[in-house]
Jmol script that loads the backbone (N, CA, C; Angstrom):
load data "model"
ATOM      1  N   MET A   1      68.732  -5.283  15.806  1.00  0.00           N
ATOM      2  CA  MET A   1      68.064  -5.321  17.078  1.00  0.00           C
ATOM      3  C   MET A   1      66.669  -5.896  16.870  1.00  0.00           C
ATOM      4  N   SER A   2      66.259  -6.792  17.729  1.00  0.00           N
ATOM      5  CA  SER A   2      64.954  -7.414  17.588  1.00  0.00           C
ATOM      6  C   SER A   2      63.874  -6.545  18.215  1.00  0.00           C
ATOM      7  N   THR A   3      62.670  -6.715  17.722  1.00  0.00           N
ATOM      8  CA  THR A   3      61.523  -6.007  18.275  1.00  0.00           C
ATOM      9  C   THR A   3      60.427  -7.022  18.532  1.00  0.00           C
ATOM     10  N   GLU A   4      59.474  -6.618  19.345  1.00  0.00           N
ATOM     11  CA  GLU A   4      58.326  -7.477  19.581  1.00  0.00           C
ATOM     12  C   GLU A   4      57.065  -6.650  19.450  1.00  0.00           C
ATOM     13  N   ALA A   5      55.970  -7.310  19.094  1.00  0.00           N
ATOM     14  CA  ALA A   5      54.701  -6.616  18.930  1.00  0.00           C
ATOM     15  C   ALA A   5      54.054  -6.424  20.296  1.00  0.00           C
ATOM     16  N   VAL A   6      53.649  -5.190  20.546  1.00  0.00           N
ATOM     17  CA  VAL A   6      52.968  -4.855  21.793  1.00  0.00           C
ATOM     18  C   VAL A   6      51.626  -4.257  21.413  1.00  0.00           C
ATOM     19  N   GLU A   7      50.590  -4.674  22.119  1.00  0.00           N
ATOM     20  CA  GLU A   7      49.261  -4.129  21.839  1.00  0.00           C
ATOM     21  C   GLU A   7      49.001  -2.935  22.747  1.00  0.00           C
ATOM     22  N   ILE A   8      48.610  -1.824  22.108  1.00  0.00           N
ATOM     23  CA  ILE A   8      48.202  -0.639  22.849  1.00  0.00           C
ATOM     24  C   ILE A   8      46.763  -0.322  22.441  1.00  0.00           C
ATOM     25  N   VAL A   9      46.072   0.459  23.250  1.00  0.00           N
ATOM     26  CA  VAL A   9      44.693   0.832  22.943  1.00  0.00           C
ATOM     27  C   VAL A   9      44.598   2.351  22.955  1.00  0.00           C
ATOM     28  N   ILE A  10      44.138   2.893  21.828  1.00  0.00           N
ATOM     29  CA  ILE A  10      43.942   4.329  21.675  1.00  0.00           C
ATOM     30  C   ILE A  10      42.488   4.567  21.295  1.00  0.00           C
ATOM     31  N   LEU A  11      41.791   5.341  22.115  1.00  0.00           N
ATOM     32  CA  LEU A  11      40.376   5.640  21.904  1.00  0.00           C
ATOM     33  C   LEU A  11      39.559   4.369  21.691  1.00  0.00           C
ATOM     34  N   GLY A  12      39.861   3.372  22.515  1.00  0.00           N
ATOM     35  CA  GLY A  12      39.109   2.119  22.471  1.00  0.00           C
ATOM     36  C   GLY A  12      39.468   1.185  21.339  1.00  0.00           C
ATOM     37  N   ARG A  13      40.432   1.575  20.538  1.00  0.00           N
ATOM     38  CA  ARG A  13      40.809   0.754  19.381  1.00  0.00           C
ATOM     39  C   ARG A  13      42.199   0.166  19.602  1.00  0.00           C
ATOM     40  N   PRO A  14      42.331  -1.174  19.480  1.00  0.00           N
ATOM     41  CA  PRO A  14      43.640  -1.793  19.701  1.00  0.00           C
ATOM     42  C   PRO A  14      44.563  -1.632  18.482  1.00  0.00           C
ATOM     43  N   TYR A  15      45.854  -1.454  18.774  1.00  0.00           N
ATOM     44  CA  TYR A  15      46.887  -1.356  17.739  1.00  0.00           C
ATOM     45  C   TYR A  15      48.051  -2.239  18.152  1.00  0.00           C
ATOM     46  N   LYS A  16      48.647  -2.933  17.195  1.00  0.00           N
ATOM     47  CA  LYS A  16      49.871  -3.686  17.445  1.00  0.00           C
ATOM     48  C   LYS A  16      51.030  -2.821  16.961  1.00  0.00           C
ATOM     49  N   VAL A  17      52.004  -2.609  17.871  1.00  0.00           N
ATOM     50  CA  VAL A  17      53.127  -1.727  17.572  1.00  0.00           C
ATOM     51  C   VAL A  17      54.422  -2.478  17.857  1.00  0.00           C
ATOM     52  N   SER A  18      55.391  -2.368  16.946  1.00  0.00           N
ATOM     53  CA  SER A  18      56.707  -2.974  17.186  1.00  0.00           C
ATOM     54  C   SER A  18      57.430  -2.171  18.251  1.00  0.00           C
ATOM     55  N   CYS A  19      58.113  -2.893  19.137  1.00  0.00           N
ATOM     56  CA  CYS A  19      58.755  -2.230  20.266  1.00  0.00           C
ATOM     57  C   CYS A  19      60.048  -2.975  20.612  1.00  0.00           C
ATOM     58  N   PRO A  20      61.144  -2.233  20.843  1.00  0.00           N
ATOM     59  CA  PRO A  20      62.388  -2.890  21.258  1.00  0.00           C
ATOM     60  C   PRO A  20      62.213  -3.541  22.627  1.00  0.00           C
ATOM     61  N   PRO A  21      62.915  -4.639  22.872  1.00  0.00           N
ATOM     62  CA  PRO A  21      62.827  -5.294  24.180  1.00  0.00           C
ATOM     63  C   PRO A  21      63.190  -4.310  25.299  1.00  0.00           C
ATOM     64  N   GLY A  22      62.442  -4.387  26.383  1.00  0.00           N
ATOM     65  CA  GLY A  22      62.708  -3.525  27.524  1.00  0.00           C
ATOM     66  C   GLY A  22      62.035  -2.163  27.450  1.00  0.00           C
ATOM     67  N   GLN A  23      61.375  -1.854  26.338  1.00  0.00           N
ATOM     68  CA  GLN A  23      60.735  -0.553  26.164  1.00  0.00           C
ATOM     69  C   GLN A  23      59.204  -0.622  26.224  1.00  0.00           C
ATOM     70  N   GLN A  24      58.679  -1.786  26.588  1.00  0.00           N
ATOM     71  CA  GLN A  24      57.236  -1.970  26.594  1.00  0.00           C
ATOM     72  C   GLN A  24      56.538  -1.018  27.564  1.00  0.00           C
ATOM     73  N   ALA A  25      57.086  -0.862  28.755  1.00  0.00           N
ATOM     74  CA  ALA A  25      56.462   0.014  29.754  1.00  0.00           C
ATOM     75  C   ALA A  25      56.451   1.465  29.265  1.00  0.00           C
ATOM     76  N   ALA A  26      57.529   1.900  28.637  1.00  0.00           N
ATOM     77  CA  ALA A  26      57.589   3.268  28.108  1.00  0.00           C
ATOM     78  C   ALA A  26      56.572   3.457  26.990  1.00  0.00           C
ATOM     79  N   LEU A  27      56.430   2.444  26.146  1.00  0.00           N
ATOM     80  CA  LEU A  27      55.442   2.515  25.067  1.00  0.00           C
ATOM     81  C   LEU A  27      54.035   2.580  25.637  1.00  0.00           C
ATOM     82  N   GLN A  28      53.750   1.751  26.629  1.00  0.00           N
ATOM     83  CA  GLN A  28      52.422   1.767  27.246  1.00  0.00           C
ATOM     84  C   GLN A  28      52.147   3.120  27.902  1.00  0.00           C
ATOM     85  N   ALA A  29      53.163   3.696  28.561  1.00  0.00           N
ATOM     86  CA  ALA A  29      52.994   5.006  29.195  1.00  0.00           C
ATOM     87  C   ALA A  29      52.715   6.071  28.138  1.00  0.00           C
ATOM     88  N   ALA A  30      53.426   6.019  27.018  1.00  0.00           N
ATOM     89  CA  ALA A  30      53.205   6.984  25.936  1.00  0.00           C
ATOM     90  C   ALA A  30      51.804   6.817  25.348  1.00  0.00           C
ATOM     91  N   ALA A  31      51.377   5.578  25.182  1.00  0.00           N
ATOM     92  CA  ALA A  31      50.035   5.314  24.652  1.00  0.00           C
ATOM     93  C   ALA A  31      48.966   5.831  25.611  1.00  0.00           C
ATOM     94  N   THR A  32      49.182   5.644  26.900  1.00  0.00           N
ATOM     95  CA  THR A  32      48.240   6.147  27.900  1.00  0.00           C
ATOM     96  C   THR A  32      48.172   7.666  27.854  1.00  0.00           C
ATOM     97  N   GLN A  33      49.337   8.315  27.757  1.00  0.00           N
ATOM     98  CA  GLN A  33      49.375   9.780  27.686  1.00  0.00           C
ATOM     99  C   GLN A  33      48.659  10.276  26.435  1.00  0.00           C
ATOM    100  N   LEU A  34      48.902   9.633  25.309  1.00  0.00           N
ATOM    101  CA  LEU A  34      48.248  10.019  24.058  1.00  0.00           C
ATOM    102  C   LEU A  34      46.741   9.830  24.173  1.00  0.00           C
ATOM    103  N   ASN A  35      46.318   8.692  24.704  1.00  0.00           N
ATOM    104  CA  ASN A  35      44.898   8.414  24.848  1.00  0.00           C
ATOM    105  C   ASN A  35      44.220   9.468  25.727  1.00  0.00           C
ATOM    106  N   GLU A  36      44.857   9.818  26.842  1.00  0.00           N
ATOM    107  CA  GLU A  36      44.300  10.844  27.735  1.00  0.00           C
ATOM    108  C   GLU A  36      44.201  12.189  27.032  1.00  0.00           C
ATOM    109  N   LYS A  37      45.222  12.542  26.269  1.00  0.00           N
ATOM    110  CA  LYS A  37      45.228  13.815  25.537  1.00  0.00           C
ATOM    111  C   LYS A  37      44.112  13.832  24.495  1.00  0.00           C
ATOM    112  N   LEU A  38      43.927  12.725  23.786  1.00  0.00           N
ATOM    113  CA  LEU A  38      42.878  12.659  22.769  1.00  0.00           C
ATOM    114  C   LEU A  38      41.490  12.778  23.398  1.00  0.00           C
ATOM    115  N   ILE A  39      41.288  12.112  24.516  1.00  0.00           N
ATOM    116  CA  ILE A  39      39.995  12.197  25.212  1.00  0.00           C
ATOM    117  C   ILE A  39      39.752  13.628  25.680  1.00  0.00           C
ATOM    118  N   GLU A  40      40.786  14.256  26.245  1.00  0.00           N
ATOM    119  CA  GLU A  40      40.672  15.644  26.701  1.00  0.00           C
ATOM    120  C   GLU A  40      40.337  16.572  25.534  1.00  0.00           C
ATOM    121  N   LEU A  41      41.030  16.408  24.413  1.00  0.00           N
ATOM    122  CA  LEU A  41      40.762  17.240  23.239  1.00  0.00           C
ATOM    123  C   LEU A  41      39.346  17.024  22.715  1.00  0.00           C
ATOM    124  N   ARG A  42      38.903  15.787  22.713  1.00  0.00           N
ATOM    125  CA  ARG A  42      37.552  15.486  22.220  1.00  0.00           C
ATOM    126  C   ARG A  42      36.514  16.196  23.083  1.00  0.00           C
ATOM    127  N   GLN A  43      36.734  16.192  24.405  1.00  0.00           N
ATOM    128  CA  GLN A  43      35.772  16.829  25.307  1.00  0.00           C
ATOM    129  C   GLN A  43      35.806  18.353  25.171  1.00  0.00           C
ATOM    130  N   ARG A  44      36.997  18.918  25.022  1.00  0.00           N
ATOM    131  CA  ARG A  44      37.138  20.373  24.936  1.00  0.00           C
ATOM    132  C   ARG A  44      36.685  20.937  23.606  1.00  0.00           C
ATOM    133  N   SER A  45      36.986  20.245  22.524  1.00  0.00           N
ATOM    134  CA  SER A  45      36.774  20.815  21.201  1.00  0.00           C
ATOM    135  C   SER A  45      35.507  20.329  20.515  1.00  0.00           C
ATOM    136  N   ARG A  46      34.929  19.297  21.007  1.00  0.00           N
ATOM    137  CA  ARG A  46      33.735  18.713  20.390  1.00  0.00           C
ATOM    138  C   ARG A  46      34.005  18.188  18.980  1.00  0.00           C
ATOM    139  N   VAL A  47      35.271  17.913  18.678  1.00  0.00           N
ATOM    140  CA  VAL A  47      35.642  17.319  17.396  1.00  0.00           C
ATOM    141  C   VAL A  47      35.374  15.820  17.493  1.00  0.00           C
ATOM    142  N   SER A  48      34.713  15.273  16.508  1.00  0.00           N
ATOM    143  CA  SER A  48      34.391  13.850  16.560  1.00  0.00           C
ATOM    144  C   SER A  48      35.309  13.000  15.684  1.00  0.00           C
ATOM    145  N   SER A  49      35.972  13.617  14.737  1.00  0.00           N
ATOM    146  CA  SER A  49      36.849  12.877  13.831  1.00  0.00           C
ATOM    147  C   SER A  49      38.156  12.497  14.544  1.00  0.00           C
ATOM    148  N   ASN A  50      38.453  11.205  14.561  1.00  0.00           N
ATOM    149  CA  ASN A  50      39.699  10.748  15.174  1.00  0.00           C
ATOM    150  C   ASN A  50      40.919  11.314  14.465  1.00  0.00           C
ATOM    151  N   GLU A  51      40.814  11.511  13.155  1.00  0.00           N
ATOM    152  CA  GLU A  51      41.929  12.071  12.395  1.00  0.00           C
ATOM    153  C   GLU A  51      42.213  13.505  12.836  1.00  0.00           C
ATOM    154  N   GLN A  52      41.176  14.307  12.980  1.00  0.00           N
ATOM    155  CA  GLN A  52      41.365  15.682  13.437  1.00  0.00           C
ATOM    156  C   GLN A  52      41.914  15.711  14.863  1.00  0.00           C
ATOM    157  N   LEU A  53      41.407  14.823  15.710  1.00  0.00           N
ATOM    158  CA  LEU A  53      41.922  14.734  17.085  1.00  0.00           C
ATOM    159  C   LEU A  53      43.399  14.390  17.088  1.00  0.00           C
ATOM    160  N   ALA A  54      43.786  13.429  16.251  1.00  0.00           N
ATOM    161  CA  ALA A  54      45.185  13.005  16.191  1.00  0.00           C
ATOM    162  C   ALA A  54      46.077  14.156  15.729  1.00  0.00           C
ATOM    163  N   ILE A  55      45.609  14.928  14.755  1.00  0.00           N
ATOM    164  CA  ILE A  55      46.393  16.062  14.265  1.00  0.00           C
ATOM    165  C   ILE A  55      46.519  17.126  15.346  1.00  0.00           C
ATOM    166  N   MET A  56      45.439  17.407  16.043  1.00  0.00           N
ATOM    167  CA  MET A  56      45.482  18.403  17.120  1.00  0.00           C
ATOM    168  C   MET A  56      46.428  17.948  18.235  1.00  0.00           C
ATOM    169  N   ALA A  57      46.359  16.668  18.591  1.00  0.00           N
ATOM    170  CA  ALA A  57      47.244  16.142  19.641  1.00  0.00           C
ATOM    171  C   ALA A  57      48.697  16.211  19.193  1.00  0.00           C
ATOM    172  N   ALA A  58      48.945  15.848  17.939  1.00  0.00           N
ATOM    173  CA  ALA A  58      50.319  15.898  17.420  1.00  0.00           C
ATOM    174  C   ALA A  58      50.853  17.328  17.444  1.00  0.00           C
ATOM    175  N   LEU A  59      50.025  18.286  17.060  1.00  0.00           N
ATOM    176  CA  LEU A  59      50.449  19.689  17.094  1.00  0.00           C
ATOM    177  C   LEU A  59      50.740  20.133  18.525  1.00  0.00           C
ATOM    178  N   ASN A  60      49.884  19.745  19.458  1.00  0.00           N
ATOM    179  CA  ASN A  60      50.115  20.103  20.861  1.00  0.00           C
ATOM    180  C   ASN A  60      51.411  19.499  21.381  1.00  0.00           C
ATOM    181  N   PHE A  61      51.649  18.222  21.089  1.00  0.00           N
ATOM    182  CA  PHE A  61      52.880  17.565  21.546  1.00  0.00           C
ATOM    183  C   PHE A  61      54.109  18.206  20.903  1.00  0.00           C
ATOM    184  N   CYS A  62      54.027  18.532  19.621  1.00  0.00           N
ATOM    185  CA  CYS A  62      55.164  19.174  18.945  1.00  0.00           C
ATOM    186  C   CYS A  62      55.439  20.546  19.542  1.00  0.00           C
ATOM    187  N   HIS A  63      54.391  21.280  19.853  1.00  0.00           N
ATOM    188  CA  HIS A  63      54.563  22.597  20.468  1.00  0.00           C
ATOM    189  C   HIS A  63      55.237  22.456  21.839  1.00  0.00           C
ATOM    190  N   GLU A  64      54.755  21.511  22.643  1.00  0.00           N
ATOM    191  CA  GLU A  64      55.364  21.274  23.956  1.00  0.00           C
ATOM    192  C   GLU A  64      56.832  20.879  23.814  1.00  0.00           C
ATOM    193  N   LEU A  65      57.136  20.038  22.818  1.00  0.00           N
ATOM    194  CA  LEU A  65      58.514  19.617  22.583  1.00  0.00           C
ATOM    195  C   LEU A  65      59.390  20.809  22.194  1.00  0.00           C
ATOM    196  N   CYS A  66      58.881  21.683  21.342  1.00  0.00           N
ATOM    197  CA  CYS A  66      59.638  22.882  20.950  1.00  0.00           C
ATOM    198  C   CYS A  66      59.917  23.770  22.157  1.00  0.00           C
ATOM    199  N   LEU A  67      58.925  23.945  23.020  1.00  0.00           N
ATOM    200  CA  LEU A  67      59.125  24.752  24.223  1.00  0.00           C
ATOM    201  C   LEU A  67      60.189  24.137  25.123  1.00  0.00           C
ATOM    202  N   GLU A  68      60.157  22.815  25.286  1.00  0.00           N
ATOM    203  CA  GLU A  68      61.154  22.131  26.121  1.00  0.00           C
ATOM    204  C   GLU A  68      62.548  22.234  25.520  1.00  0.00           C
ATOM    205  N   LYS A  69      62.647  22.116  24.200  1.00  0.00           N
ATOM    206  CA  LYS A  69      63.949  22.254  23.539  1.00  0.00           C
ATOM    207  C   LYS A  69      64.521  23.647  23.769  1.00  0.00           C
ATOM    208  N   GLU A  70      63.669  24.652  23.667  1.00  0.00           N
ATOM    209  CA  GLU A  70      64.125  26.027  23.884  1.00  0.00           C
ATOM    210  C   GLU A  70      64.569  26.217  25.327  1.00  0.00           C
ATOM    211  N   LYS A  71      63.814  25.673  26.275  1.00  0.00           N
ATOM    212  CA  LYS A  71      64.211  25.771  27.684  1.00  0.00           C
ATOM    213  C   LYS A  71      65.558  25.086  27.907  1.00  0.00           C
ATOM    214  N   ASN A  72      65.752  23.922  27.315  1.00  0.00           N
ATOM    215  CA  ASN A  72      67.026  23.214  27.447  1.00  0.00           C
ATOM    216  C   ASN A  72      68.169  24.010  26.831  1.00  0.00           C
ATOM    217  N   HIS A  73      67.912  24.634  25.690  1.00  0.00           N
ATOM    218  CA  HIS A  73      68.933  25.446  25.023  1.00  0.00           C
ATOM    219  C   HIS A  73      69.322  26.632  25.902  1.00  0.00           C
ATOM    220  N   GLN A  74      68.311  27.307  26.460  1.00  0.00           N
ATOM    221  CA  GLN A  74      68.593  28.446  27.336  1.00  0.00           C
ATOM    222  C   GLN A  74      69.343  27.998  28.588  1.00  0.00           C
ATOM    223  N   TYR A  75      68.957  26.876  29.156  1.00  0.00           N
ATOM    224  CA  TYR A  75      69.635  26.349  30.339  1.00  0.00           C
ATOM    225  C   TYR A  75      71.091  26.023  30.011  1.00  0.00           C
ATOM    226  N   SER A  76      71.308  25.406  28.855  1.00  0.00           N
ATOM    227  CA  SER A  76      72.662  25.063  28.431  1.00  0.00           C
ATOM    228  C   SER A  76      73.523  26.307  28.257  1.00  0.00           C
ATOM    229  N   GLU A  77      72.961  27.328  27.648  1.00  0.00           N
ATOM    230  CA  GLU A  77      73.712  28.582  27.477  1.00  0.00           C
ATOM    231  C   GLU A  77      74.041  29.215  28.825  1.00  0.00           C
ATOM    232  N   THR A  78      73.086  29.205  29.747  1.00  0.00           N
ATOM    233  CA  THR A  78      73.315  29.758  31.084  1.00  0.00           C
ATOM    234  C   THR A  78      74.416  28.994  31.797  1.00  0.00           C
ATOM    235  N   MET A  79      74.391  27.673  31.710  1.00  0.00           N
ATOM    236  CA  MET A  79      75.414  26.858  32.361  1.00  0.00           C
ATOM    237  C   MET A  79      76.781  27.086  31.729  1.00  0.00           C
ATOM    238  N   ASP A  80      76.835  27.225  30.402  1.00  0.00           N
ATOM    239  CA  ASP A  80      78.109  27.522  29.729  1.00  0.00           C
ATOM    240  C   ASP A  80      78.689  28.839  30.231  1.00  0.00           C
ATOM    241  N   LYS A  81      77.844  29.864  30.355  1.00  0.00           N
ATOM    242  CA  LYS A  81      78.314  31.158  30.852  1.00  0.00           C
ATOM    243  C   LYS A  81      78.831  31.039  32.280  1.00  0.00           C
ATOM    244  N   ARG A  82      78.111  30.289  33.115  1.00  0.00           N
ATOM    245  CA  ARG A  82      78.537  30.130  34.512  1.00  0.00           C
ATOM    246  C   ARG A  82      79.848  29.358  34.611  1.00  0.00           C
ATOM    247  N   ILE A  83      79.996  28.334  33.800  1.00  0.00           N
ATOM    248  CA  ILE A  83      81.235  27.550  33.805  1.00  0.00           C
ATOM    249  C   ILE A  83      82.407  28.419  33.377  1.00  0.00           C
ATOM    250  N   LYS A  84      82.217  29.219  32.328  1.00  0.00           N
ATOM    251  CA  LYS A  84      83.297  30.105  31.866  1.00  0.00           C
ATOM    252  C   LYS A  84      83.659  31.125  32.938  1.00  0.00           C
ATOM    253  N   MET A  85      82.640  31.645  33.639  1.00  0.00           N
ATOM    254  CA  MET A  85      82.906  32.599  34.706  1.00  0.00           C
ATOM    255  C   MET A  85      83.689  31.918  35.838  1.00  0.00           C
ATOM    256  N   LEU A  86      83.310  30.699  36.191  1.00  0.00           N
ATOM    257  CA  LEU A  86      84.040  29.959  37.222  1.00  0.00           C
ATOM    258  C   LEU A  86      85.477  29.670  36.785  1.00  0.00           C
ATOM    259  N   GLN A  87      85.655  29.317  35.514  1.00  0.00           N
ATOM    260  CA  GLN A  87      87.005  29.072  34.998  1.00  0.00           C
ATOM    261  C   GLN A  87      87.864  30.323  35.117  1.00  0.00           C
ATOM    262  N   ARG A  88      87.293  31.466  34.743  1.00  0.00           N
ATOM    263  CA  ARG A  88      88.048  32.717  34.851  1.00  0.00           C
ATOM    264  C   ARG A  88      88.378  33.029  36.311  1.00  0.00           C
ATOM    265  N   THR A  89      87.433  32.791  37.195  1.00  0.00           N
ATOM    266  CA  THR A  89      87.663  33.044  38.620  1.00  0.00           C
ATOM    267  C   THR A  89      88.760  32.143  39.162  1.00  0.00           C
ATOM    268  N   ILE A  90      88.714  30.887  38.799  1.00  0.00           N
ATOM    269  CA  ILE A  90      89.736  29.929  39.255  1.00  0.00           C
ATOM    270  C   ILE A  90      91.098  30.292  38.684  1.00  0.00           C
ATOM    271  N   GLU A  91      91.144  30.630  37.389  1.00  0.00           N
ATOM    272  CA  GLU A  91      92.416  31.017  36.771  1.00  0.00           C
ATOM    273  C   GLU A  91      92.990  32.265  37.429  1.00  0.00           C
ATOM    274  N   ALA A  92      92.123  33.234  37.725  1.00  0.00           N
ATOM    275  CA  ALA A  92      92.585  34.459  38.377  1.00  0.00           C
ATOM    276  C   ALA A  92      93.123  34.148  39.767  1.00  0.00           C
ATOM    277  N   ALA A  93      92.439  33.258  40.490  1.00  0.00           N
ATOM    278  CA  ALA A  93      92.900  32.885  41.833  1.00  0.00           C
ATOM    279  C   ALA A  93      94.227  32.145  41.763  1.00  0.00           C
ATOM    280  N   LEU A  94      94.376  31.272  40.776  1.00  0.00           N
ATOM    281  CA  LEU A  94      95.637  30.537  40.626  1.00  0.00           C
ATOM    282  C   LEU A  94      96.782  31.484  40.281  1.00  0.00           C
ATOM    283  N   ILE A  95      96.505  32.437  39.407  1.00  0.00           N
ATOM    284  CA  ILE A  95      97.540  33.407  39.037  1.00  0.00           C
ATOM    285  C   ILE A  95      97.919  34.243  40.252  1.00  0.00           C
ATOM    286  N   GLU A  96      96.918  34.674  41.001  1.00  0.00           N
ATOM    287  CA  GLU A  96      97.163  35.492  42.190  1.00  0.00           C
ATOM    288  C   GLU A  96      97.991  34.724  43.209  1.00  0.00           C
ATOM    289  N   HIS A  97      97.666  33.489  43.443  1.00  0.00           N
ATOM    290  CA  HIS A  97      98.419  32.680  44.406  1.00  0.00           C
ATOM    291  C   HIS A  97      99.773  32.255  43.845  1.00  0.00           C
ATOM    292  N   GLY A  98      99.846  32.103  42.547  1.00  0.00           N
ATOM    293  CA  GLY A  98     101.104  31.721  41.924  1.00  0.00           C
ATOM    294  C   GLY A  98     102.130  32.822  41.936  1.00  0.00           C
ATOM    295  N   GLN A  99     101.710  34.084  41.998  1.00  0.00           N
ATOM    296  CA  GLN A  99     102.635  35.216  42.020  1.00  0.00           C
ATOM    297  C   GLN A  99     103.442  35.248  43.311  1.00  0.00           C
ATOM    298  N   GLY A 100     102.826  34.819  44.414  1.00  0.00           N
ATOM    299  CA  GLY A 100     103.526  34.865  45.701  1.00  0.00           C
ATOM    300  C   GLY A 100     104.482  33.721  45.871  1.00  0.00           C
ATOM    301  N   ASP A 101     104.257  32.584  45.218  1.00  0.00           N
ATOM    302  CA  ASP A 101     105.103  31.410  45.402  1.00  0.00           C
ATOM    303  C   ASP A 101     105.212  30.662  44.093  1.00  0.00           C
ATOM    304  N   ASP A 102     106.358  30.784  43.417  1.00  0.00           N
ATOM    305  CA  ASP A 102     106.546  30.156  42.110  1.00  0.00           C
ATOM    306  C   ASP A 102     106.768  28.650  42.214  1.00  0.00           C
ATOM    307  N   SER A 103     106.983  28.126  43.426  1.00  0.00           N
ATOM    308  CA  SER A 103     107.269  26.703  43.563  1.00  0.00           C
ATOM    309  C   SER A 103     106.012  25.871  43.798  1.00  0.00           C
ATOM    310  N   VAL A 104     104.821  26.453  43.679  1.00  0.00           N
ATOM    311  CA  VAL A 104     103.584  25.732  43.916  1.00  0.00           C
ATOM    312  C   VAL A 104     103.321  24.817  42.739  1.00  0.00           C
ATOM    313  N   THR A 105     103.111  23.536  43.022  1.00  0.00           N
ATOM    314  CA  THR A 105     102.743  22.590  41.982  1.00  0.00           C
ATOM    315  C   THR A 105     101.407  21.971  42.375  1.00  0.00           C
ATOM    316  N   PRO A 106     100.522  21.806  41.448  1.00  0.00           N
ATOM    317  CA  PRO A 106      99.212  21.263  41.765  1.00  0.00           C
ATOM    318  C   PRO A 106      99.314  19.799  42.163  1.00  0.00           C
ATOM    319  N   ASN A 107      98.465  19.380  43.088  1.00  0.00           N
ATOM    320  CA  ASN A 107      98.353  17.958  43.464  1.00  0.00           C
ATOM    321  C   ASN A 107      97.426  17.279  42.489  1.00  0.00           C
ATOM    322  N   VAL A 108      97.932  16.264  41.842  1.00  0.00           N
ATOM    323  CA  VAL A 108      97.108  15.555  40.854  1.00  0.00           C
ATOM    324  C   VAL A 108      96.901  14.141  41.306  1.00  0.00           C
TER     325      VAL A 108
END
end "model"
wireframe off; spacefill off
backbone 0.3
color backbone group
């Protein structure tokens, strides 16, 4: 797969980054989000080192990602339980209706 160089600016400093075709807008959006986070951290923490800012931002993003993964996992488990409950309900209804009429065939 080919890539192209895209210029992004982080804390006023330009960087050339390889990017797959069609992903330039997503890369620019990510760079903008990172830049905003770094500026916010610099103002809140009074840290002047770009390296320390980058580490703090990376830790914050990783923490947010972990929280989102956990939420997705919990949502997936909840949906699995609901699907199984619906399956049992449908099976019970089919059995109940099937007892009264053995000639019922499903429409497919």
